[in-house]
Backbone as CSV, one residue per row, in Angstrom:
resi,resn,N_x,N_y,N_z,CA_x,CA_y,CA_z,C_x,C_y,C_z
1,MET,0.712,-1.102,0.042,0.058,0.038,0.054,0.989,1.270,0.040
2,LYS,2.033,1.226,0.758,2.757,2.467,0.885,3.510,2.646,-0.543
3,SER,3.857,1.561,-1.148,4.507,1.702,-2.301,3.575,2.236,-3.532
4,ILE,2.340,1.908,-3.445,1.265,2.490,-4.295,1.182,3.958,-4.048
5,LEU,0.949,4.422,-2.791,0.913,5.738,-2.425,2.179,6.577,-2.949
6,LEU,3.283,5.891,-2.619,4.551,6.701,-3.017,4.609,6.747,-4.441
7,GLY,4.164,5.654,-5.295,4.163,5.875,-6.758,3.217,6.936,-7.225
8,LEU,2.064,6.929,-6.644,1.058,8.037,-7.012,1.599,9.444,-6.733
9,LEU,2.332,9.541,-5.490,2.746,10.880,-5.258,3.986,11.239,-6.174
10,THR,4.787,10.302,-6.544,5.868,10.598,-7.373,5.311,10.996,-8.880
11,PHE,4.419,10.273,-9.242,3.715,10.509,-10.573,3.005,11.875,-10.556
12,SER,2.354,12.162,-9.426,1.712,13.450,-9.393,2.735,14.601,-9.417
13,ILE,3.773,14.389,-8.700,4.736,15.634,-8.796,5.442,15.763,-10.246
14,PHE,5.732,14.648,-10.906,6.276,14.723,-12.145,5.091,15.269,-13.264
15,PHE,3.894,14.778,-13.072,2.755,15.239,-13.882,2.577,16.707,-13.779
16,MET,2.651,17.295,-12.573,2.595,18.648,-12.320,3.632,19.513,-12.870
17,ALA,4.760,19.031,-12.803,5.900,19.775,-13.107,5.990,19.790,-14.665
18,GLY,5.364,18.696,-15.412,5.387,18.666,-16.742,4.387,19.589,-17.221
19,CYS,3.220,19.648,-16.571,2.123,20.637,-17.005,2.594,22.068,-17.022
20,THR,3.373,22.467,-15.986,3.750,23.892,-15.759,5.046,24.247,-16.514
21,ASN,5.788,23.294,-17.080,7.121,23.501,-17.727,6.964,23.791,-19.214
22,GLY,5.802,23.664,-19.904,5.712,23.757,-21.343,6.095,25.123,-21.815
23,ASN,5.795,26.191,-21.250,6.199,27.398,-21.686,6.893,28.315,-20.749
24,GLN,7.787,27.492,-19.986,8.483,28.146,-18.820,9.407,29.237,-19.446
25,GLY,9.562,30.324,-18.885,10.308,31.423,-19.384,9.596,32.367,-20.458
26,ASP,8.337,31.968,-20.747,7.621,32.696,-21.797,7.014,33.963,-20.997
27,GLY,6.586,33.579,-19.685,5.918,34.743,-18.909,4.491,34.928,-19.307
28,PRO,3.702,35.380,-18.419,2.460,35.689,-18.627,2.043,36.568,-19.820
29,ILE,1.185,36.302,-20.608,0.874,37.071,-21.764,0.631,38.600,-21.621
30,GLU,0.096,38.954,-20.479,-0.165,40.239,-20.206,0.928,41.144,-19.877
31,ASP,2.030,40.574,-19.432,3.185,41.265,-18.922,3.651,42.472,-19.849
32,GLU,3.722,42.275,-21.067,4.157,43.338,-21.958,3.103,44.506,-22.062
33,LEU,1.844,44.107,-22.252,0.844,45.136,-22.208,0.819,45.883,-20.922
34,PHE,0.647,45.068,-19.859,0.361,45.812,-18.586,1.446,46.608,-18.009
35,ARG,2.608,46.522,-18.527,3.698,47.429,-18.153,3.612,48.744,-18.903
36,ARG,2.722,48.769,-19.911,2.489,50.099,-20.561,1.673,50.940,-19.838
37,GLU,2.182,52.062,-19.374,1.287,52.918,-18.682,0.745,54.009,-19.689
38,ALA,-0.505,54.554,-19.246,-1.068,55.568,-20.117,-1.506,56.785,-19.290
39,PHE,-1.210,57.972,-19.757,-1.474,59.160,-18.948,-1.813,60.279,-19.937
40,ILE,-2.486,61.261,-19.400,-2.695,62.516,-20.116,-1.872,63.554,-19.206
41,GLU,-1.348,64.594,-19.926,-0.596,65.576,-19.170,-1.214,66.883,-19.436
42,VAL,-1.618,67.628,-18.397,-2.127,69.007,-18.606,-1.482,69.862,-17.523
43,ASN,-0.939,71.035,-18.111,-0.128,71.954,-17.290,0.822,71.334,-16.432
44,GLY,1.482,70.268,-16.843,2.645,69.570,-16.039,2.121,68.494,-15.108
45,ASN,0.785,68.382,-14.974,0.260,67.380,-14.184,-0.177,66.194,-14.938
46,GLY,0.202,64.968,-14.360,-0.202,63.638,-15.078,-1.398,63.056,-14.432
47,TYR,-2.193,62.433,-15.263,-3.588,61.808,-14.984,-3.504,60.410,-15.570
48,GLU,-3.603,59.372,-14.771,-3.493,58.056,-15.227,-4.888,57.764,-15.956
49,LEU,-4.744,57.162,-17.138,-5.952,56.651,-17.904,-6.345,55.183,-17.414
50,LYS,-7.698,54.985,-17.545,-8.238,53.733,-17.181,-8.287,52.799,-18.414
51,ARG,-7.734,51.654,-18.387,-7.747,50.704,-19.479,-8.919,49.944,-19.617
52,GLY,-9.475,49.855,-20.801,-10.674,49.070,-21.060,-10.404,47.817,-21.734
53,GLY,-11.137,47.581,-22.911,-10.839,46.361,-23.691,-9.482,46.408,-24.296
54,TYR,-8.840,45.113,-24.585,-7.668,45.079,-25.268,-7.501,43.815,-25.953
55,ARG,-6.608,43.764,-26.939,-6.156,42.449,-27.689,-4.692,42.495,-27.714
56,TRP,-4.079,41.337,-27.322,-2.595,41.349,-27.347,-2.017,39.971,-27.837
57,GLU,-1.085,40.013,-28.677,-0.586,38.897,-29.132,0.975,38.736,-28.659
58,THR,1.301,37.573,-28.268,2.673,37.293,-27.667,3.281,36.086,-28.532
59,ARG,4.423,36.255,-29.120,5.076,35.053,-29.723,5.945,34.440,-28.629
60,LEU,5.625,33.124,-28.366,6.228,32.265,-27.301,7.542,31.762,-27.861
61,LYS,8.372,31.379,-26.975,9.654,30.703,-27.275,9.542,29.463,-28.140
62,SER,8.439,28.756,-27.866,8.058,27.632,-28.581,7.757,27.738,-30.053
63,GLY,7.489,29.067,-30.457,7.283,29.319,-31.820,5.629,29.667,-31.880
64,GLN,4.965,29.286,-31.050,3.519,29.474,-30.973,3.106,30.982,-30.645
65,THR,1.991,31.440,-31.123,1.489,32.787,-30.834,0.287,32.508,-29.874
66,ARG,0.293,33.224,-28.770,-0.802,33.268,-27.828,-1.462,34.607,-27.897
67,VAL,-2.875,34.663,-27.846,-3.579,35.867,-28.157,-4.525,35.918,-26.725
68,GLU,-4.562,37.124,-26.288,-5.456,37.365,-25.098,-6.212,38.612,-25.591
69,MET,-7.602,38.598,-25.348,-8.595,39.478,-25.817,-9.680,39.628,-24.768
70,THR,-9.992,40.995,-24.456,-10.971,41.091,-23.519,-12.109,41.978,-24.015
71,ASP,-13.193,41.762,-23.539,-14.365,42.642,-23.909,-14.799,43.320,-22.616
72,HIS,-14.667,44.675,-22.634,-14.801,45.418,-21.375,-15.962,46.439,-21.503
73,ALA,-16.416,47.090,-20.449,-17.423,47.979,-20.504,-17.050,49.129,-21.502
74,SER,-17.952,49.818,-22.249,-17.624,50.930,-23.054,-17.093,52.156,-22.254
75,PRO,-16.427,52.952,-22.904,-15.844,54.117,-22.377,-17.033,54.848,-21.603
76,PHE,-18.324,55.113,-22.194,-19.383,55.677,-21.607,-19.872,54.979,-20.342
77,GLN,-19.779,53.723,-20.257,-20.118,52.910,-19.036,-19.118,53.079,-18.072
78,MET,-17.829,53.098,-18.420,-16.658,53.274,-17.557,-16.650,54.620,-16.755
79,ALA,-17.094,55.632,-17.522,-17.026,56.894,-17.016,-17.919,57.300,-15.863
80,SER,-18.929,56.487,-15.527,-19.712,56.709,-14.372,-19.020,56.354,-13.166
81,SER,-17.935,55.729,-13.097,-17.150,55.406,-11.879,-15.820,56.183,-11.941
82,MET,-15.747,57.175,-12.771,-14.419,57.996,-12.822,-14.517,59.438,-12.339
83,GLU,-13.602,59.915,-11.804,-13.535,61.341,-11.426,-13.142,62.168,-12.651
84,ALA,-13.856,63.240,-12.955,-13.588,64.138,-14.000,-12.283,65.043,-13.764
85,ILE,-11.447,65.115,-14.689,-10.295,66.043,-14.665,-10.684,67.491,-15.104
86,LYS,-10.408,68.466,-14.260,-10.890,69.750,-14.573,-9.910,70.448,-15.602
87,LEU,-10.469,71.119,-16.662,-9.745,71.670,-17.671,-10.452,72.914,-18.013
88,GLU,-9.606,73.756,-18.762,-10.085,75.040,-19.168,-10.413,74.849,-20.702
89,PRO,-11.332,75.667,-21.145,-11.657,75.563,-22.577,-10.422,75.717,-23.442
90,ASN,-10.558,74.920,-24.542,-9.315,74.911,-25.580,-7.973,74.576,-24.992
91,GLN,-7.875,73.875,-23.743,-6.686,73.585,-23.240,-6.038,72.463,-23.929
92,GLN,-4.521,72.549,-23.961,-3.799,71.422,-24.730,-3.790,70.113,-23.684
93,VAL,-3.965,69.026,-24.236,-3.940,67.771,-23.486,-2.944,66.901,-24.294
94,LYS,-1.782,66.507,-23.540,-0.910,65.730,-24.105,-1.172,64.194,-23.634
95,ILE,-0.852,63.334,-24.532,-1.131,61.953,-24.285,0.223,61.146,-24.248
96,ARG,0.550,60.436,-23.200,1.661,59.620,-22.946,1.357,58.224,-22.740
97,ILE,1.834,57.365,-23.801,1.504,55.877,-23.597,2.834,55.236,-23.991
98,ASP,3.329,54.372,-23.043,4.587,53.585,-23.312,4.548,52.825,-24.571
99,GLY,5.638,52.631,-25.235,5.645,51.810,-26.378,5.451,52.549,-27.680
100,ASP,5.151,53.845,-27.692,5.025,54.640,-28.842,3.862,54.067,-29.808
101,PRO,2.684,53.816,-29.352,1.647,53.331,-30.187,1.060,54.315,-31.196
102,LYS,0.325,53.860,-32.114,-0.477,54.861,-33.073,-1.648,55.058,-32.194
103,ILE,-2.117,56.400,-32.099,-3.142,56.824,-31.174,-4.224,57.561,-32.018
104,GLU,-5.462,57.248,-31.571,-6.619,57.990,-32.012,-7.455,58.408,-30.813
105,VAL,-7.967,59.488,-30.875,-8.894,60.089,-29.636,-10.242,60.425,-30.217
106,TYR,-11.178,59.818,-29.374,-12.625,59.950,-29.681,-13.387,60.460,-28.408
107,ASP,-14.449,61.157,-28.686,-15.254,61.466,-27.443,-16.474,60.512,-27.546
108,TRP,-17.138,60.327,-26.411,-18.145,59.355,-26.256,-19.395,59.904,-25.575
109,ASN,-20.460,59.372,-25.827,-21.812,59.866,-25.264,-22.699,58.639,-25.273
110,GLU,-23.925,58.701,-24.752,-24.741,57.636,-24.580,-24.995,56.773,-25.931
111,GLY,-24.893,57.491,-26.984,-25.079,56.831,-28.346,-23.840,56.088,-28.844
112,GLY,-22.707,56.190,-28.095,-21.492,55.469,-28.410,-20.261,56.455,-28.820
113,ARG,-19.529,55.938,-29.680,-18.413,56.776,-30.084,-18.672,57.858,-30.895
114,GLY,-18.190,59.040,-30.692,-18.556,60.350,-31.404,-17.344,60.729,-32.326
115,ASN,-16.890,62.032,-32.147,-16.125,62.683,-32.949,-14.699,62.231,-32.659
116,LYS,-13.880,62.221,-33.793,-12.447,61.860,-33.761,-11.749,63.302,-33.489
117,TYR,-10.789,63.145,-32.625,-10.099,64.498,-32.471,-8.647,64.500,-33.188
118,GLU,-8.405,65.527,-33.711,-7.085,65.630,-34.425,-5.938,65.731,-33.405
119,LEU,-4.967,64.975,-33.719,-3.635,64.991,-32.920,-2.545,65.667,-33.578
120,SER,-1.921,66.488,-32.813,-0.684,67.106,-33.246,0.448,66.919,-32.184
121,HIS,1.440,66.121,-32.566,2.603,65.764,-31.590,1.913,65.232,-30.322
122,ILE,1.121,64.166,-30.497,0.544,63.475,-29.536,-0.219,64.385,-28.454
123,GLN,-0.854,65.520,-29.029,-1.638,66.372,-28.282,-2.925,66.694,-29.035
124,PHE,-3.972,66.996,-28.203,-5.249,67.436,-28.808,-5.742,68.723,-28.024
125,VAL,-6.561,69.446,-28.551,-7.280,70.595,-27.785,-8.628,70.086,-27.262
126,ALA,-8.682,70.387,-25.932,-9.970,70.146,-25.116,-11.057,71.129,-25.745
127,PRO,-12.378,70.571,-25.670,-13.482,71.353,-26.163,-13.549,72.763,-25.622
128,ALA,-14.132,73.528,-26.562,-14.320,75.064,-26.215,-15.543,75.172,-25.287
129,ASN,-16.441,74.384,-25.360,-17.691,74.556,-24.565,-17.672,73.906,-23.183
130,LYS,-18.103,74.479,-22.266,-18.116,74.009,-20.842,-18.978,72.703,-20.867
131,GLY,-18.610,71.790,-19.876,-19.330,70.578,-19.749,-18.389,69.368,-19.483
132,GLU,-19.105,68.306,-19.298,-18.317,67.022,-18.936,-18.234,66.220,-20.266
133,TYR,-17.008,65.705,-20.554,-16.643,64.938,-21.738,-15.988,63.738,-21.520
134,ILE,-16.405,62.640,-22.107,-15.786,61.387,-22.056,-14.852,61.023,-23.214
135,PHE,-13.518,60.762,-23.004,-12.743,60.545,-24.061,-12.192,59.093,-24.153
136,GLU,-12.016,58.498,-25.192,-11.237,57.171,-25.375,-9.998,57.618,-26.180
137,VAL,-8.973,56.866,-25.724,-7.699,57.019,-26.352,-7.535,55.456,-26.892
138,PHE,-7.567,55.242,-28.235,-7.473,53.970,-28.876,-5.961,53.840,-29.317
139,SER,-5.150,52.856,-28.745,-3.830,52.746,-28.974,-3.474,51.489,-29.698
140,LYS,-2.707,51.434,-30.639,-2.315,50.294,-31.467,-0.727,50.105,-31.562
141,TRP,-0.293,49.036,-31.081,1.083,48.671,-31.312,1.195,47.583,-32.421
142,LYS,2.395,47.149,-32.675,2.576,46.005,-33.696,1.865,44.779,-33.413
143,ASN,1.930,44.451,-31.991,1.252,43.206,-31.645,-0.016,43.237,-30.724
144,GLY,-0.668,44.486,-30.819,-1.813,44.478,-30.046,-2.383,45.885,-30.017
145,GLU,-3.595,46.005,-29.269,-4.304,47.356,-29.234,-5.010,47.430,-27.873
146,ALA,-5.273,48.611,-27.356,-5.934,48.765,-26.167,-6.691,49.999,-26.139
147,SER,-7.794,50.091,-25.450,-8.554,51.300,-25.290,-8.415,51.768,-23.839
148,TYR,-8.250,53.202,-23.820,-8.086,53.732,-22.489,-9.190,54.933,-22.355
149,THR,-9.584,55.084,-21.236,-10.667,56.096,-21.025,-10.393,57.095,-19.956
150,PHE,-10.729,58.431,-20.196,-10.606,59.431,-19.187,-11.860,60.421,-19.383
151,VAL,-12.078,61.147,-18.285,-13.281,62.157,-18.325,-12.796,63.541,-17.937
152,VAL,-13.231,64.511,-18.602,-12.753,65.917,-18.226,-14.041,66.582,-18.023
153,ASP,-13.940,67.705,-17.257,-14.840,68.690,-16.948,-14.353,70.083,-17.311
154,VAL,-14.770,70.476,-18.422,-14.239,71.829,-19.013,-15.131,72.931,-18.267
155,GLN,-14.322,73.817,-17.518,-15.032,74.810,-16.740,-14.812,76.216,-17.270
């Protein structure tokens, strides 16, 4: 009986080691994306953006490609739990995202994605009219993309 238990224990240890060793050294798929921080900068102050949905591909040492994709609440839905950043009308807003992605900026409302904002040197101009605005920063790298949200209150 002891030899059967010892055999099962030994088999279990080798089995578990074999299951976890397949991609050892590849690291979690999200490491590269999650190290990328996203901020806006206004008058020298930085404000972190909240990441929403994303899609990320990682080439593993084994030669395989692993893809992680999430479906997240829309920027409009996310905004209900976010604190608005106070801005002046027509204020310059600079976007900083690690990894130098291609960036597009959109405003959002209850109907979905709205206007696309023009970027110049990773900056855009805040709206001229007072009010609360929801923005999405859609970022695209060579191996993935991510959506980031922030809310501003133009005063």
